[in-house]
Structure formats: C-alpha cells, structure tokens
mmCIF file of the protein (N, C-alpha, C, O) and its ligand, coordinates in Angstrom:
data_MODEL
# 
_entry.id   MODEL 
# 
loop_
_entity.id 
_entity.type 
_entity.pdbx_number_of_molecules 
1 polymer     1 
2 non-polymer 1 
# 
_entity_poly.entity_id                      1 
_entity_poly.type                           'polypeptide(L)' 
_entity_poly.nstd_linkage                   no 
_entity_poly.nstd_monomer                   no 
_entity_poly.pdbx_seq_one_letter_code       
;(UNK)(UNK)(UNK)(UNK)(UNK)(UNK)(UNK)(UNK)(UNK)(UNK)(UNK)(UNK)(UNK)(UNK)(UNK)(UNK)
(UNK)(UNK)(UNK)(UNK)(UNK)(UNK)(UNK)(UNK)(UNK)(UNK)(UNK)(UNK)(UNK)(UNK)(UNK)(UNK)
(UNK)(UNK)(UNK)(UNK)(UNK)(UNK)(UNK)(UNK)(UNK)(UNK)(UNK)(UNK)(UNK)(UNK)(UNK)(UNK)
(UNK)(UNK)(UNK)(UNK)(UNK)(UNK)(UNK)
;
_entity_poly.pdbx_seq_one_letter_code_can   XXXXXXXXXXXXXXXXXXXXXXXXXXXXXXXXXXXXXXXXXXXXXXXXXXXXXXX 
_entity_poly.pdbx_strand_id                 A 
# 
loop_
_entity_poly_seq.entity_id 
_entity_poly_seq.num 
_entity_poly_seq.mon_id 
_entity_poly_seq.hetero 
1 1  UNK n 
1 2  UNK n 
1 3  UNK n 
1 4  UNK n 
1 5  UNK n 
1 6  UNK n 
1 7  UNK n 
1 8  UNK n 
1 9  UNK n 
1 10 UNK n 
1 11 UNK n 
1 12 UNK n 
1 13 UNK n 
1 14 UNK n 
1 15 UNK n 
1 16 UNK n 
1 17 UNK n 
1 18 UNK n 
1 19 UNK n 
1 20 UNK n 
1 21 UNK n 
1 22 UNK n 
1 23 UNK n 
1 24 UNK n 
1 25 UNK n 
1 26 UNK n 
1 27 UNK n 
1 28 UNK n 
1 29 UNK n 
1 30 UNK n 
1 31 UNK n 
1 32 UNK n 
1 33 UNK n 
1 34 UNK n 
1 35 UNK n 
1 36 UNK n 
1 37 UNK n 
1 38 UNK n 
1 39 UNK n 
1 40 UNK n 
1 41 UNK n 
1 42 UNK n 
1 43 UNK n 
1 44 UNK n 
1 45 UNK n 
1 46 UNK n 
1 47 UNK n 
1 48 UNK n 
1 49 UNK n 
1 50 UNK n 
1 51 UNK n 
1 52 UNK n 
1 53 UNK n 
1 54 UNK n 
1 55 UNK n 
# 
loop_
_struct_asym.id 
_struct_asym.entity_id 
A 1 
B 2 
# 
loop_
_chem_comp.id 
_chem_comp.type 
_chem_comp.mon_nstd_flag 
UNK 'L-peptide linking' . 
ZN  non-polymer         . 
# 
_pdbx_entity_nonpoly.entity_id   2 
_pdbx_entity_nonpoly.name        ? 
_pdbx_entity_nonpoly.comp_id     ZN 
# 
_pdbx_nonpoly_scheme.asym_id         B 
_pdbx_nonpoly_scheme.entity_id       2 
_pdbx_nonpoly_scheme.mon_id          ZN 
_pdbx_nonpoly_scheme.ndb_seq_num     1 
_pdbx_nonpoly_scheme.pdb_seq_num     101 
_pdbx_nonpoly_scheme.auth_seq_num    101 
_pdbx_nonpoly_scheme.pdb_mon_id      ZN 
_pdbx_nonpoly_scheme.auth_mon_id     ZN 
_pdbx_nonpoly_scheme.pdb_strand_id   A 
_pdbx_nonpoly_scheme.pdb_ins_code    . 
# 
loop_
_atom_site.group_PDB 
_atom_site.id 
_atom_site.type_symbol 
_atom_site.label_atom_id 
_atom_site.label_alt_id 
_atom_site.label_comp_id 
_atom_site.label_asym_id 
_atom_site.label_entity_id 
_atom_site.label_seq_id 
_atom_site.pdbx_PDB_ins_code 
_atom_site.Cartn_x 
_atom_site.Cartn_y 
_atom_site.Cartn_z 
_atom_site.occupancy 
_atom_site.B_iso_or_equiv 
_atom_site.pdbx_formal_charge 
_atom_site.auth_seq_id 
_atom_site.auth_comp_id 
_atom_site.auth_asym_id 
_atom_site.auth_atom_id 
_atom_site.pdbx_PDB_model_num 
ATOM   1   N  N  . UNK A 1 1  ? 62.819 181.723 90.449  1.00 0.00 ? 1   UNK A N  1 
ATOM   2   C  CA . UNK A 1 1  ? 61.478 182.153 90.838  1.00 0.00 ? 1   UNK A CA 1 
ATOM   3   C  C  . UNK A 1 1  ? 61.531 183.546 91.448  1.00 0.00 ? 1   UNK A C  1 
ATOM   4   O  O  . UNK A 1 1  ? 62.415 183.862 92.245  1.00 0.00 ? 1   UNK A O  1 
ATOM   5   N  N  . UNK A 1 2  ? 60.578 184.360 91.063  1.00 0.00 ? 2   UNK A N  1 
ATOM   6   C  CA . UNK A 1 2  ? 60.540 185.746 91.491  1.00 0.00 ? 2   UNK A CA 1 
ATOM   7   C  C  . UNK A 1 2  ? 59.242 185.980 92.248  1.00 0.00 ? 2   UNK A C  1 
ATOM   8   O  O  . UNK A 1 2  ? 58.160 185.777 91.698  1.00 0.00 ? 2   UNK A O  1 
ATOM   9   N  N  . UNK A 1 3  ? 59.336 186.400 93.490  1.00 0.00 ? 3   UNK A N  1 
ATOM   10  C  CA . UNK A 1 3  ? 58.127 186.640 94.268  1.00 0.00 ? 3   UNK A CA 1 
ATOM   11  C  C  . UNK A 1 3  ? 58.312 187.869 95.142  1.00 0.00 ? 3   UNK A C  1 
ATOM   12  O  O  . UNK A 1 3  ? 59.405 188.116 95.652  1.00 0.00 ? 3   UNK A O  1 
ATOM   13  N  N  . UNK A 1 4  ? 57.256 188.630 95.314  1.00 0.00 ? 4   UNK A N  1 
ATOM   14  C  CA . UNK A 1 4  ? 57.325 189.849 96.125  1.00 0.00 ? 4   UNK A CA 1 
ATOM   15  C  C  . UNK A 1 4  ? 56.062 189.963 96.977  1.00 0.00 ? 4   UNK A C  1 
ATOM   16  O  O  . UNK A 1 4  ? 55.039 189.340 96.691  1.00 0.00 ? 4   UNK A O  1 
ATOM   17  N  N  . UNK A 1 5  ? 56.162 190.771 98.025  1.00 0.00 ? 5   UNK A N  1 
ATOM   18  C  CA . UNK A 1 5  ? 54.964 191.151 98.759  1.00 0.00 ? 5   UNK A CA 1 
ATOM   19  C  C  . UNK A 1 5  ? 54.283 192.278 98.004  1.00 0.00 ? 5   UNK A C  1 
ATOM   20  O  O  . UNK A 1 5  ? 54.949 193.104 97.380  1.00 0.00 ? 5   UNK A O  1 
ATOM   21  N  N  . UNK A 1 6  ? 52.981 192.313 98.056  1.00 0.00 ? 6   UNK A N  1 
ATOM   22  C  CA . UNK A 1 6  ? 52.262 193.348 97.326  1.00 0.00 ? 6   UNK A CA 1 
ATOM   23  C  C  . UNK A 1 6  ? 51.044 193.798 98.107  1.00 0.00 ? 6   UNK A C  1 
ATOM   24  O  O  . UNK A 1 6  ? 50.572 193.094 99.000  1.00 0.00 ? 6   UNK A O  1 
ATOM   25  N  N  . UNK A 1 7  ? 50.540 194.966 97.770  1.00 0.00 ? 7   UNK A N  1 
ATOM   26  C  CA . UNK A 1 7  ? 49.280 195.423 98.339  1.00 0.00 ? 7   UNK A CA 1 
ATOM   27  C  C  . UNK A 1 7  ? 48.313 195.738 97.215  1.00 0.00 ? 7   UNK A C  1 
ATOM   28  O  O  . UNK A 1 7  ? 47.280 196.371 97.430  1.00 0.00 ? 7   UNK A O  1 
ATOM   29  N  N  . UNK A 1 8  ? 48.654 195.293 96.016  1.00 0.00 ? 8   UNK A N  1 
ATOM   30  C  CA . UNK A 1 8  ? 47.862 195.610 94.838  1.00 0.00 ? 8   UNK A CA 1 
ATOM   31  C  C  . UNK A 1 8  ? 47.194 194.340 94.323  1.00 0.00 ? 8   UNK A C  1 
ATOM   32  O  O  . UNK A 1 8  ? 47.831 193.289 94.251  1.00 0.00 ? 8   UNK A O  1 
ATOM   33  N  N  . UNK A 1 9  ? 45.948 194.428 93.975  1.00 0.00 ? 9   UNK A N  1 
ATOM   34  C  CA . UNK A 1 9  ? 45.266 193.305 93.357  1.00 0.00 ? 9   UNK A CA 1 
ATOM   35  C  C  . UNK A 1 9  ? 44.606 192.388 94.368  1.00 0.00 ? 9   UNK A C  1 
ATOM   36  O  O  . UNK A 1 9  ? 44.580 192.662 95.568  1.00 0.00 ? 9   UNK A O  1 
ATOM   37  N  N  . UNK A 1 10 ? 44.071 191.287 93.847  1.00 0.00 ? 10  UNK A N  1 
ATOM   38  C  CA . UNK A 1 10 ? 43.323 190.359 94.688  1.00 0.00 ? 10  UNK A CA 1 
ATOM   39  C  C  . UNK A 1 10 ? 43.771 188.929 94.438  1.00 0.00 ? 10  UNK A C  1 
ATOM   40  O  O  . UNK A 1 10 ? 44.225 188.583 93.348  1.00 0.00 ? 10  UNK A O  1 
ATOM   41  N  N  . UNK A 1 11 ? 43.637 188.116 95.454  1.00 0.00 ? 11  UNK A N  1 
ATOM   42  C  CA . UNK A 1 11 ? 44.008 186.710 95.376  1.00 0.00 ? 11  UNK A CA 1 
ATOM   43  C  C  . UNK A 1 11 ? 43.291 186.030 94.213  1.00 0.00 ? 11  UNK A C  1 
ATOM   44  O  O  . UNK A 1 11 ? 42.079 186.177 94.053  1.00 0.00 ? 11  UNK A O  1 
ATOM   45  N  N  . UNK A 1 12 ? 44.045 185.284 93.400  1.00 0.00 ? 12  UNK A N  1 
ATOM   46  C  CA . UNK A 1 12 ? 43.448 184.582 92.268  1.00 0.00 ? 12  UNK A CA 1 
ATOM   47  C  C  . UNK A 1 12 ? 42.497 183.483 92.721  1.00 0.00 ? 12  UNK A C  1 
ATOM   48  O  O  . UNK A 1 12 ? 41.589 183.099 91.985  1.00 0.00 ? 12  UNK A O  1 
ATOM   49  N  N  . UNK A 1 13 ? 42.704 182.984 93.920  1.00 0.00 ? 13  UNK A N  1 
ATOM   50  C  CA . UNK A 1 13 ? 41.915 181.855 94.395  1.00 0.00 ? 13  UNK A CA 1 
ATOM   51  C  C  . UNK A 1 13 ? 40.605 182.289 95.049  1.00 0.00 ? 13  UNK A C  1 
ATOM   52  O  O  . UNK A 1 13 ? 39.551 181.722 94.762  1.00 0.00 ? 13  UNK A O  1 
ATOM   53  N  N  . UNK A 1 14 ? 40.665 183.291 95.926  1.00 0.00 ? 14  UNK A N  1 
ATOM   54  C  CA . UNK A 1 14 ? 39.475 183.620 96.717  1.00 0.00 ? 14  UNK A CA 1 
ATOM   55  C  C  . UNK A 1 14 ? 39.005 185.058 96.534  1.00 0.00 ? 14  UNK A C  1 
ATOM   56  O  O  . UNK A 1 14 ? 37.902 185.387 96.969  1.00 0.00 ? 14  UNK A O  1 
ATOM   57  N  N  . UNK A 1 15 ? 39.799 185.932 95.906  1.00 0.00 ? 15  UNK A N  1 
ATOM   58  C  CA . UNK A 1 15 ? 39.344 187.298 95.658  1.00 0.00 ? 15  UNK A CA 1 
ATOM   59  C  C  . UNK A 1 15 ? 39.597 188.260 96.809  1.00 0.00 ? 15  UNK A C  1 
ATOM   60  O  O  . UNK A 1 15 ? 39.241 189.435 96.718  1.00 0.00 ? 15  UNK A O  1 
ATOM   61  N  N  . UNK A 1 16 ? 40.209 187.780 97.894  1.00 0.00 ? 16  UNK A N  1 
ATOM   62  C  CA . UNK A 1 16 ? 40.593 188.689 98.983  1.00 0.00 ? 16  UNK A CA 1 
ATOM   63  C  C  . UNK A 1 16 ? 41.777 189.544 98.545  1.00 0.00 ? 16  UNK A C  1 
ATOM   64  O  O  . UNK A 1 16 ? 42.460 189.202 97.580  1.00 0.00 ? 16  UNK A O  1 
ATOM   65  N  N  . UNK A 1 17 ? 42.030 190.665 99.249  1.00 0.00 ? 17  UNK A N  1 
ATOM   66  C  CA . UNK A 1 17 ? 43.187 191.487 98.886  1.00 0.00 ? 17  UNK A CA 1 
ATOM   67  C  C  . UNK A 1 17 ? 44.468 190.648 98.908  1.00 0.00 ? 17  UNK A C  1 
ATOM   68  O  O  . UNK A 1 17 ? 44.698 189.859 99.824  1.00 0.00 ? 17  UNK A O  1 
ATOM   69  N  N  . UNK A 1 18 ? 45.291 190.839 97.881  1.00 0.00 ? 18  UNK A N  1 
ATOM   70  C  CA . UNK A 1 18 ? 46.501 190.031 97.749  1.00 0.00 ? 18  UNK A CA 1 
ATOM   71  C  C  . UNK A 1 18 ? 47.579 190.505 98.709  1.00 0.00 ? 18  UNK A C  1 
ATOM   72  O  O  . UNK A 1 18 ? 47.680 191.697 99.001  1.00 0.00 ? 18  UNK A O  1 
ATOM   73  N  N  . UNK A 1 19 ? 48.384 189.571 99.199  1.00 0.00 ? 19  UNK A N  1 
ATOM   74  C  CA . UNK A 1 19 ? 49.526 189.893 100.055 1.00 0.00 ? 19  UNK A CA 1 
ATOM   75  C  C  . UNK A 1 19 ? 50.837 189.540 99.353  1.00 0.00 ? 19  UNK A C  1 
ATOM   76  O  O  . UNK A 1 19 ? 51.881 190.116 99.659  1.00 0.00 ? 19  UNK A O  1 
ATOM   77  N  N  . UNK A 1 20 ? 50.784 188.592 98.413  1.00 0.00 ? 20  UNK A N  1 
ATOM   78  C  CA . UNK A 1 20 ? 51.985 188.135 97.721  1.00 0.00 ? 20  UNK A CA 1 
ATOM   79  C  C  . UNK A 1 20 ? 51.727 188.028 96.230  1.00 0.00 ? 20  UNK A C  1 
ATOM   80  O  O  . UNK A 1 20 ? 50.611 187.741 95.797  1.00 0.00 ? 20  UNK A O  1 
ATOM   81  N  N  . UNK A 1 21 ? 52.773 188.263 95.450  1.00 0.00 ? 21  UNK A N  1 
ATOM   82  C  CA . UNK A 1 21 ? 52.679 188.104 94.005  1.00 0.00 ? 21  UNK A CA 1 
ATOM   83  C  C  . UNK A 1 21 ? 53.848 187.259 93.524  1.00 0.00 ? 21  UNK A C  1 
ATOM   84  O  O  . UNK A 1 21 ? 54.994 187.484 93.913  1.00 0.00 ? 21  UNK A O  1 
ATOM   85  N  N  . UNK A 1 22 ? 53.551 186.304 92.690  1.00 0.00 ? 22  UNK A N  1 
ATOM   86  C  CA . UNK A 1 22 ? 54.590 185.527 92.017  1.00 0.00 ? 22  UNK A CA 1 
ATOM   87  C  C  . UNK A 1 22 ? 54.715 186.089 90.606  1.00 0.00 ? 22  UNK A C  1 
ATOM   88  O  O  . UNK A 1 22 ? 53.750 186.087 89.842  1.00 0.00 ? 22  UNK A O  1 
ATOM   89  N  N  . UNK A 1 23 ? 55.906 186.569 90.267  1.00 0.00 ? 23  UNK A N  1 
ATOM   90  C  CA . UNK A 1 23 ? 56.107 187.243 88.984  1.00 0.00 ? 23  UNK A CA 1 
ATOM   91  C  C  . UNK A 1 23 ? 56.499 186.234 87.924  1.00 0.00 ? 23  UNK A C  1 
ATOM   92  O  O  . UNK A 1 23 ? 57.366 185.388 88.139  1.00 0.00 ? 23  UNK A O  1 
ATOM   93  N  N  . UNK A 1 24 ? 55.842 186.336 86.766  1.00 0.00 ? 24  UNK A N  1 
ATOM   94  C  CA . UNK A 1 24 ? 56.062 185.395 85.669  1.00 0.00 ? 24  UNK A CA 1 
ATOM   95  C  C  . UNK A 1 24 ? 56.557 186.150 84.454  1.00 0.00 ? 24  UNK A C  1 
ATOM   96  O  O  . UNK A 1 24 ? 56.423 187.372 84.379  1.00 0.00 ? 24  UNK A O  1 
ATOM   97  N  N  . UNK A 1 25 ? 57.125 185.434 83.505  1.00 0.00 ? 25  UNK A N  1 
ATOM   98  C  CA . UNK A 1 25 ? 57.543 186.090 82.250  1.00 0.00 ? 25  UNK A CA 1 
ATOM   99  C  C  . UNK A 1 25 ? 56.353 186.737 81.547  1.00 0.00 ? 25  UNK A C  1 
ATOM   100 O  O  . UNK A 1 25 ? 55.199 186.394 81.805  1.00 0.00 ? 25  UNK A O  1 
ATOM   101 N  N  . UNK A 1 26 ? 56.652 187.674 80.659  1.00 0.00 ? 26  UNK A N  1 
ATOM   102 C  CA . UNK A 1 26 ? 55.620 188.353 79.851  1.00 0.00 ? 26  UNK A CA 1 
ATOM   103 C  C  . UNK A 1 26 ? 54.661 189.180 80.700  1.00 0.00 ? 26  UNK A C  1 
ATOM   104 O  O  . UNK A 1 26 ? 53.484 189.312 80.366  1.00 0.00 ? 26  UNK A O  1 
ATOM   105 N  N  . UNK A 1 27 ? 55.170 189.740 81.804  1.00 0.00 ? 27  UNK A N  1 
ATOM   106 C  CA . UNK A 1 27 ? 54.356 190.631 82.624  1.00 0.00 ? 27  UNK A CA 1 
ATOM   107 C  C  . UNK A 1 27 ? 53.145 189.960 83.243  1.00 0.00 ? 27  UNK A C  1 
ATOM   108 O  O  . UNK A 1 27 ? 52.182 190.632 83.615  1.00 0.00 ? 27  UNK A O  1 
ATOM   109 N  N  . UNK A 1 28 ? 53.185 188.650 83.355  1.00 0.00 ? 28  UNK A N  1 
ATOM   110 C  CA . UNK A 1 28 ? 52.079 187.971 84.024  1.00 0.00 ? 28  UNK A CA 1 
ATOM   111 C  C  . UNK A 1 28 ? 52.447 187.762 85.479  1.00 0.00 ? 28  UNK A C  1 
ATOM   112 O  O  . UNK A 1 28 ? 53.625 187.762 85.836  1.00 0.00 ? 28  UNK A O  1 
ATOM   113 N  N  . UNK A 1 29 ? 51.442 187.586 86.314  1.00 0.00 ? 29  UNK A N  1 
ATOM   114 C  CA . UNK A 1 29 ? 51.701 187.338 87.721  1.00 0.00 ? 29  UNK A CA 1 
ATOM   115 C  C  . UNK A 1 29 ? 50.548 186.576 88.340  1.00 0.00 ? 29  UNK A C  1 
ATOM   116 O  O  . UNK A 1 29 ? 49.396 186.707 87.926  1.00 0.00 ? 29  UNK A O  1 
ATOM   117 N  N  . UNK A 1 30 ? 50.883 185.778 89.340  1.00 0.00 ? 30  UNK A N  1 
ATOM   118 C  CA . UNK A 1 30 ? 49.853 185.150 90.160  1.00 0.00 ? 30  UNK A CA 1 
ATOM   119 C  C  . UNK A 1 30 ? 49.777 185.914 91.460  1.00 0.00 ? 30  UNK A C  1 
ATOM   120 O  O  . UNK A 1 30 ? 50.809 186.282 92.021  1.00 0.00 ? 30  UNK A O  1 
ATOM   121 N  N  . UNK A 1 31 ? 48.580 186.160 91.949  1.00 0.00 ? 31  UNK A N  1 
ATOM   122 C  CA . UNK A 1 31 ? 48.390 186.876 93.205  1.00 0.00 ? 31  UNK A CA 1 
ATOM   123 C  C  . UNK A 1 31 ? 47.819 185.929 94.250  1.00 0.00 ? 31  UNK A C  1 
ATOM   124 O  O  . UNK A 1 31 ? 46.963 185.093 93.959  1.00 0.00 ? 31  UNK A O  1 
ATOM   125 N  N  . UNK A 1 32 ? 48.315 186.084 95.476  1.00 0.00 ? 32  UNK A N  1 
ATOM   126 C  CA . UNK A 1 32 ? 47.858 185.233 96.577  1.00 0.00 ? 32  UNK A CA 1 
ATOM   127 C  C  . UNK A 1 32 ? 47.595 186.065 97.817  1.00 0.00 ? 32  UNK A C  1 
ATOM   128 O  O  . UNK A 1 32 ? 48.322 187.020 98.089  1.00 0.00 ? 32  UNK A O  1 
ATOM   129 N  N  . UNK A 1 33 ? 46.563 185.714 98.573  1.00 0.00 ? 33  UNK A N  1 
ATOM   130 C  CA . UNK A 1 33 ? 46.373 186.305 99.889  1.00 0.00 ? 33  UNK A CA 1 
ATOM   131 C  C  . UNK A 1 33 ? 47.233 185.524 100.889 1.00 0.00 ? 33  UNK A C  1 
ATOM   132 O  O  . UNK A 1 33 ? 47.900 184.558 100.518 1.00 0.00 ? 33  UNK A O  1 
ATOM   133 N  N  . UNK A 1 34 ? 47.213 185.949 102.161 1.00 0.00 ? 34  UNK A N  1 
ATOM   134 C  CA . UNK A 1 34 ? 48.014 185.267 103.183 1.00 0.00 ? 34  UNK A CA 1 
ATOM   135 C  C  . UNK A 1 34 ? 47.660 183.790 103.301 1.00 0.00 ? 34  UNK A C  1 
ATOM   136 O  O  . UNK A 1 34 ? 48.501 182.954 103.630 1.00 0.00 ? 34  UNK A O  1 
ATOM   137 N  N  . UNK A 1 35 ? 46.407 183.495 103.029 1.00 0.00 ? 35  UNK A N  1 
ATOM   138 C  CA . UNK A 1 35 ? 45.912 182.145 103.227 1.00 0.00 ? 35  UNK A CA 1 
ATOM   139 C  C  . UNK A 1 35 ? 46.340 181.196 102.114 1.00 0.00 ? 35  UNK A C  1 
ATOM   140 O  O  . UNK A 1 35 ? 46.642 180.030 102.370 1.00 0.00 ? 35  UNK A O  1 
ATOM   141 N  N  . UNK A 1 36 ? 46.367 181.687 100.890 1.00 0.00 ? 36  UNK A N  1 
ATOM   142 C  CA . UNK A 1 36 ? 46.590 180.800 99.745  1.00 0.00 ? 36  UNK A CA 1 
ATOM   143 C  C  . UNK A 1 36 ? 47.996 180.866 99.181  1.00 0.00 ? 36  UNK A C  1 
ATOM   144 O  O  . UNK A 1 36 ? 48.298 180.177 98.206  1.00 0.00 ? 36  UNK A O  1 
ATOM   145 N  N  . UNK A 1 37 ? 48.853 181.668 99.764  1.00 0.00 ? 37  UNK A N  1 
ATOM   146 C  CA . UNK A 1 37 ? 50.211 181.776 99.235  1.00 0.00 ? 37  UNK A CA 1 
ATOM   147 C  C  . UNK A 1 37 ? 50.955 180.446 99.425  1.00 0.00 ? 37  UNK A C  1 
ATOM   148 O  O  . UNK A 1 37 ? 50.991 179.917 100.536 1.00 0.00 ? 37  UNK A O  1 
ATOM   149 N  N  . UNK A 1 38 ? 51.549 179.902 98.354  1.00 0.00 ? 38  UNK A N  1 
ATOM   150 C  CA . UNK A 1 38 ? 52.357 178.686 98.509  1.00 0.00 ? 38  UNK A CA 1 
ATOM   151 C  C  . UNK A 1 38 ? 53.586 178.996 99.359  1.00 0.00 ? 38  UNK A C  1 
ATOM   152 O  O  . UNK A 1 38 ? 54.107 180.110 99.318  1.00 0.00 ? 38  UNK A O  1 
ATOM   153 N  N  . UNK A 1 39 ? 54.045 178.017 100.123 1.00 0.00 ? 39  UNK A N  1 
ATOM   154 C  CA . UNK A 1 39 ? 55.162 178.225 101.042 1.00 0.00 ? 39  UNK A CA 1 
ATOM   155 C  C  . UNK A 1 39 ? 56.388 178.758 100.305 1.00 0.00 ? 39  UNK A C  1 
ATOM   156 O  O  . UNK A 1 39 ? 57.101 179.618 100.822 1.00 0.00 ? 39  UNK A O  1 
ATOM   157 N  N  . UNK A 1 40 ? 56.628 178.257 99.120  1.00 0.00 ? 40  UNK A N  1 
ATOM   158 C  CA . UNK A 1 40 ? 57.819 178.669 98.371  1.00 0.00 ? 40  UNK A CA 1 
ATOM   159 C  C  . UNK A 1 40 ? 57.737 180.140 97.962  1.00 0.00 ? 40  UNK A C  1 
ATOM   160 O  O  . UNK A 1 40 ? 58.728 180.866 98.041  1.00 0.00 ? 40  UNK A O  1 
ATOM   161 N  N  . UNK A 1 41 ? 56.564 180.572 97.530  1.00 0.00 ? 41  UNK A N  1 
ATOM   162 C  CA . UNK A 1 41 ? 56.372 181.974 97.138  1.00 0.00 ? 41  UNK A CA 1 
ATOM   163 C  C  . UNK A 1 41 ? 56.555 182.873 98.354  1.00 0.00 ? 41  UNK A C  1 
ATOM   164 O  O  . UNK A 1 41 ? 57.198 183.919 98.268  1.00 0.00 ? 41  UNK A O  1 
ATOM   165 N  N  . UNK A 1 42 ? 55.999 182.472 99.467  1.00 0.00 ? 42  UNK A N  1 
ATOM   166 C  CA . UNK A 1 42 ? 56.109 183.244 100.697 1.00 0.00 ? 42  UNK A CA 1 
ATOM   167 C  C  . UNK A 1 42 ? 57.565 183.376 101.114 1.00 0.00 ? 42  UNK A C  1 
ATOM   168 O  O  . UNK A 1 42 ? 58.013 184.454 101.506 1.00 0.00 ? 42  UNK A O  1 
ATOM   169 N  N  . UNK A 1 43 ? 58.310 182.260 101.026 1.00 0.00 ? 43  UNK A N  1 
ATOM   170 C  CA . UNK A 1 43 ? 59.710 182.272 101.431 1.00 0.00 ? 43  UNK A CA 1 
ATOM   171 C  C  . UNK A 1 43 ? 60.517 183.211 100.521 1.00 0.00 ? 43  UNK A C  1 
ATOM   172 O  O  . UNK A 1 43 ? 61.341 183.989 101.003 1.00 0.00 ? 43  UNK A O  1 
ATOM   173 N  N  . UNK A 1 44 ? 60.281 183.135 99.230  1.00 0.00 ? 44  UNK A N  1 
ATOM   174 C  CA . UNK A 1 44 ? 60.997 184.000 98.279  1.00 0.00 ? 44  UNK A CA 1 
ATOM   175 C  C  . UNK A 1 44 ? 60.682 185.468 98.539  1.00 0.00 ? 44  UNK A C  1 
ATOM   176 O  O  . UNK A 1 44 ? 61.585 186.305 98.519  1.00 0.00 ? 44  UNK A O  1 
ATOM   177 N  N  . UNK A 1 45 ? 59.424 185.788 98.781  1.00 0.00 ? 45  UNK A N  1 
ATOM   178 C  CA . UNK A 1 45 ? 59.024 187.175 99.012  1.00 0.00 ? 45  UNK A CA 1 
ATOM   179 C  C  . UNK A 1 45 ? 59.634 187.703 100.309 1.00 0.00 ? 45  UNK A C  1 
ATOM   180 O  O  . UNK A 1 45 ? 60.094 188.844 100.365 1.00 0.00 ? 45  UNK A O  1 
ATOM   181 N  N  . UNK A 1 46 ? 59.636 186.878 101.341 1.00 0.00 ? 46  UNK A N  1 
ATOM   182 C  CA . UNK A 1 46 ? 60.224 187.286 102.620 1.00 0.00 ? 46  UNK A CA 1 
ATOM   183 C  C  . UNK A 1 46 ? 61.728 187.493 102.478 1.00 0.00 ? 46  UNK A C  1 
ATOM   184 O  O  . UNK A 1 46 ? 62.299 188.429 103.038 1.00 0.00 ? 46  UNK A O  1 
ATOM   185 N  N  . UNK A 1 47 ? 62.347 186.609 101.727 1.00 0.00 ? 47  UNK A N  1 
ATOM   186 C  CA . UNK A 1 47 ? 63.793 186.700 101.519 1.00 0.00 ? 47  UNK A CA 1 
ATOM   187 C  C  . UNK A 1 47 ? 64.137 187.984 100.761 1.00 0.00 ? 47  UNK A C  1 
ATOM   188 O  O  . UNK A 1 47 ? 65.089 188.686 101.103 1.00 0.00 ? 47  UNK A O  1 
ATOM   189 N  N  . UNK A 1 48 ? 63.359 188.272 99.743  1.00 0.00 ? 48  UNK A N  1 
ATOM   190 C  CA . UNK A 1 48 ? 63.595 189.476 98.944  1.00 0.00 ? 48  UNK A CA 1 
ATOM   191 C  C  . UNK A 1 48 ? 63.403 190.735 99.785  1.00 0.00 ? 48  UNK A C  1 
ATOM   192 O  O  . UNK A 1 48 ? 64.181 191.684 99.684  1.00 0.00 ? 48  UNK A O  1 
ATOM   193 N  N  . UNK A 1 49 ? 62.366 190.733 100.612 1.00 0.00 ? 49  UNK A N  1 
ATOM   194 C  CA . UNK A 1 49 ? 62.125 191.889 101.463 1.00 0.00 ? 49  UNK A CA 1 
ATOM   195 C  C  . UNK A 1 49 ? 63.299 192.091 102.424 1.00 0.00 ? 49  UNK A C  1 
ATOM   196 O  O  . UNK A 1 49 ? 63.738 193.222 102.634 1.00 0.00 ? 49  UNK A O  1 
ATOM   197 N  N  . UNK A 1 50 ? 63.799 191.023 102.996 1.00 0.00 ? 50  UNK A N  1 
ATOM   198 C  CA . UNK A 1 50 ? 64.928 191.112 103.917 1.00 0.00 ? 50  UNK A CA 1 
ATOM   199 C  C  . UNK A 1 50 ? 66.157 191.645 103.203 1.00 0.00 ? 50  UNK A C  1 
ATOM   200 O  O  . UNK A 1 50 ? 66.898 192.452 103.765 1.00 0.00 ? 50  UNK A O  1 
ATOM   201 N  N  . UNK A 1 51 ? 66.380 191.210 101.988 1.00 0.00 ? 51  UNK A N  1 
ATOM   202 C  CA . UNK A 1 51 ? 67.538 191.671 101.207 1.00 0.00 ? 51  UNK A CA 1 
ATOM   203 C  C  . UNK A 1 51 ? 67.437 193.160 100.921 1.00 0.00 ? 51  UNK A C  1 
ATOM   204 O  O  . UNK A 1 51 ? 68.427 193.887 101.006 1.00 0.00 ? 51  UNK A O  1 
ATOM   205 N  N  . UNK A 1 52 ? 66.227 193.608 100.581 1.00 0.00 ? 52  UNK A N  1 
ATOM   206 C  CA . UNK A 1 52 ? 66.073 195.024 100.236 1.00 0.00 ? 52  UNK A CA 1 
ATOM   207 C  C  . UNK A 1 52 ? 66.211 195.913 101.450 1.00 0.00 ? 52  UNK A C  1 
ATOM   208 O  O  . UNK A 1 52 ? 66.653 197.056 101.327 1.00 0.00 ? 52  UNK A O  1 
ATOM   209 N  N  . UNK A 1 53 ? 65.845 195.422 102.616 1.00 0.00 ? 53  UNK A N  1 
ATOM   210 C  CA . UNK A 1 53 ? 65.967 196.219 103.836 1.00 0.00 ? 53  UNK A CA 1 
ATOM   211 C  C  . UNK A 1 53 ? 67.422 196.462 104.210 1.00 0.00 ? 53  UNK A C  1 
ATOM   212 O  O  . UNK A 1 53 ? 67.762 197.518 104.743 1.00 0.00 ? 53  UNK A O  1 
ATOM   213 N  N  . UNK A 1 54 ? 68.266 195.502 103.935 1.00 0.00 ? 54  UNK A N  1 
ATOM   214 C  CA . UNK A 1 54 ? 69.671 195.636 104.331 1.00 0.00 ? 54  UNK A CA 1 
ATOM   215 C  C  . UNK A 1 54 ? 70.459 196.411 103.292 1.00 0.00 ? 54  UNK A C  1 
ATOM   216 O  O  . UNK A 1 54 ? 71.612 196.777 103.525 1.00 0.00 ? 54  UNK A O  1 
ATOM   217 N  N  . UNK A 1 55 ? 69.853 196.659 102.166 1.00 0.00 ? 55  UNK A N  1 
ATOM   218 C  CA . UNK A 1 55 ? 70.589 197.343 101.104 1.00 0.00 ? 55  UNK A CA 1 
ATOM   219 C  C  . UNK A 1 55 ? 70.734 198.832 101.388 1.00 0.00 ? 55  UNK A C  1 
ATOM   220 O  O  . UNK A 1 55 ? 71.330 199.557 100.591 1.00 0.00 ? 55  UNK A O  1 
HETATM 221 ZN ZN . ZN  B 2 .  ? 43.151 183.614 98.765  1.00 0.00 2 101 ZN  A ZN 1 
# 
C-alpha cells in the first residue's frame, strides 16, 4: 500500500481540502481529509514522511 500526505485535491467523501492520498495503480488515487482518512492510510503516510525526513 502506498500513501502520502498531500495538499492537492479534495476529499472524495466530503469535498474538503485533502490531507492524505492513497496511491493506486494506473495513476489513480483516493483522496482523504483529516477526518475521513482510514487509519491504515494515515499510518502509511506518516511512516513515509518520517522515512523521507531522515534520508
Ligand atoms: Zn472528508
């Protein structure tokens, strides 16, 4: 599973500005705001951000 934090686009559920994106094959993605982000997507995005900071 591939997930990142984003500032682009809007939540698929409520239309608020998106905070997280779940990346899918074929250039598709699901966008979530802070409220609707699934716990797993949030964890993956946070983990990825932490990894990139230490790099
Ligand atoms: Zn939302």
